[in-house]
N, C-alpha and C positions, 0 to 999 in steps of 0.2 A: 504493499500500500503506500502511495506517496505521502510524504509529509507536507503540511500546509504551513508555510513560513510567512509571518506577519512582520512588516517592517514600519517603522516610524522614522520619517526622513524630512530633512529641511533643505530648500533650495532657493537660489536667487534666479528667477526667471527671465531675467534681462535678455540672455543671449539665446533663448528658446522659443520655438513656435508652440509653446503650451506644453502640456502634459501628453496628449494622445499622439501615438506614433503617426507620421505622415510621410511614407516612403523614406527617402534619404534625407529629409529635412531634420535639422536637429530639434529633438524633442526630449523632454525628461524620460518618458516612458522607454523611447529607444536607447538612451544612454544607459539607463539601468538594466534593461533587459540584456544588452550586449555585455554589461560587466559581470551580471549574475551568471549568465551563460558561459562565459570563460572560466568562472570558478567552478561551477557544477558540472562543465562539459555537457550541457543540455540545451535545447532550444526550449525557452520558457515563455510564458505570457504571464505579464505583471497586471494586476488588477489594482487600480487606484480608487480612492474613496471618492473622488471628484476629478473632473477634467479641468484643470486651471488653463486659463487661456494665455496666449503669447504675452510675455513680460510680466505675468502675475507671479507672485512667489509664495512660498509656503514655510511657516514655522513648524507646523505639525501635519504632514501629510501622512495618510496611512495607505500601505499597499499589501498585497499578499500574492504569493505564487505557490504553485505545487512542484515538488521536486522528489526524485528518486534517490538523490544524493544524501549519504549518511553524514556529511560534513557537519560537526557541532555548530550550533548558532553563534558562539563567540569567534570561531575561525571564519565563518561566513562574513560576519560584520567586518573583521579585520581585512579579509580578502577582498571583498566587494569594494569597500572604501578605499583601497590602495589603488583601485582602477579608475575610480571616479574622479571627474575634474573638480577643481577647487569651489565650484559654486553649486555642487550637490554633495550632500553628506547623509548618510544613514545614521540615526542617533541609537535606535535600538532594533533588535531583532529577537524574535522569539517563535517557538514552534506553537500553534494554536489547533484547536479542534478542525476536524475535517470539513465541517460545515461553515466555518467563519468566512465570511466575504466581505472585503473592506468597504465596499460601497452599499450592498444590500443589508449588511448587519448593522449599518449605522443608525443611531436613533436622533442625532442632531449634529449639526456642523455649525462652526463660528467662523466668521471672517472678519479681518480688521482692515479698515481703510485709514490710510494717513495722508492728511493735508498739511503742506508746509505754508503757512499763512503769514506772510511778511511782504514789506514793500520790496525787498530785495531777495532775490533767489538764492538758495544754497547750492553750490555745485556738488557737495557731499549728499544731498538729498534727491538729487535729479533722478535717480533709479529706484527710489524707495518711497516716494511722495509725491502728490500732485501739488504743483506750485500755484497757489492762489494770492494773487497780489492785493485784491481788494479786501477791505475790511468786512469780516463776517460777524453776523449777529448770533453768537452761540446759544443763547437763551432761546431765540426763536426756532433755530435749527434742532435744539433739544426737545422742545414742545412738539414739534412736527413730528420727529423721530418717534416719540412715545405714542403717538396715534397710529403707528403702524403695528404696534404690537399686537399679539392675537392672531385670529384665524381670518384670512381675507383672501380674496381674489385679487392676485398682484399682476393682471395682465397688463396694466398701465406701466409696469416695471420690468417687463419681459422683453427681450431682444424681438425686434419686428422680425417676422417670418419664421419664428420658432414654431416646430411642429408638435410641442408637448401637449398632451391630451387634456391636462388640467393645469390651471395657473394658480389653483389655491394651495396656499402654504400657511404655516403658523410660525410667526416670529415669537421666539420664546423670551428673548433678552435683546434690549437695544440701548446702548449707551453711547454718549459722546462726551469727550473731556479735552481739555487743552493743557498741554505741559508748558514748563516754564521757557522751553526752547522754540516756542511759536509752532509747535506741531499740534493739530487737531486729530484726535483719534476716535474713529467711530468703530464700534463693535456690535455687530449682529449675530445673534444665535437663532437658528430656526431649524424646523424638522426636515428642511429641504430647500433648495435654491433654484431659481430659474436662470437661464442664461443671461448674464449682465445684470441681474436682478440687484446685487449690491452696488454696482457702478452707477445704475441709473437711480437707485434711491439717493446715492451721495451727491450726484449730479443735480438733482432736483432739491436736496437740501442746500446746496451752495447757492442754487439760484433764489431760494426763499432767504437765505442768509444775507443776500445782497440786494434784494428788492423790496417792494412795498407790499406783497402779498402777506396775508396773515397766515400763522402755522396751520390753522384749521383748513386752509385751502388743500391741504395734502389729502383730506378726505374726499374732496370732490374729484381729485386726480385719480384716487383708488376707485371710487364709484363709477368714473367714466369707462374704465376698462379699455383704455385707448392709449397706446404707447406715445401717441402724438401730444398727449396732455402733460405728460411728465417732462422733466428736464433733460438736460444733455447726458450722454454716457461719460462718466469720469473716466480719465485714462487708466490704463492698466497697472502702471508701475507703484500706485499707491495701494494696490490690494494684495493681501496676505491670507491664505487659508491658515486659520489661527488654532482650530482644535477640531477633532473629531470624537464624539462620544459614542459609546456601544453599551 
């Protein structure tokens, strides 16, 4: 019987076309599958908890693969990491039950979005935050964000053209804070996410934070179920897969 191996990994998505394998293009899945295959001497398929887009990062991505190799988990960890580029690292490896699946076993996921809010850009933040020069009304943004908590149809915040069967999701937790170094962090936990959902929410919050609309207008956007009613899509570099709960 093959072993089921669970990975917890971290990566900087700047140089990659996202998680999912796309032919010969550089993706996180492709790099990991090739490294794992070299260690186990097998052709393996790696399943991720979510398919992060091009330029999106992960603090805590979870993945799993099946293998006939008997290499101990600790040796797998060291061996695979030795073959990975500096912008991808496996933090933990463990053998799990046969029926564990990184995507379908997940109960919730959390994403973090970072905004560098300052009159002057930061070169050090260019690949890890959205630079917004305009002053943002954090209180207004926080009040709007809280209105998204709970079970809603998030069609207005789903990428146009998505073929998902249902846009109903439950946001379990939503927080926004500003740190002393001019970074605004927006953290959202939900039972599932639609394509570009977090980035579309963030883009809408930024428009509310710089405009005259009341925070309650986000309820009208939700009820419209129309992507055209929501704000812009925030750029990918500020987004991080933060946690996956099982």
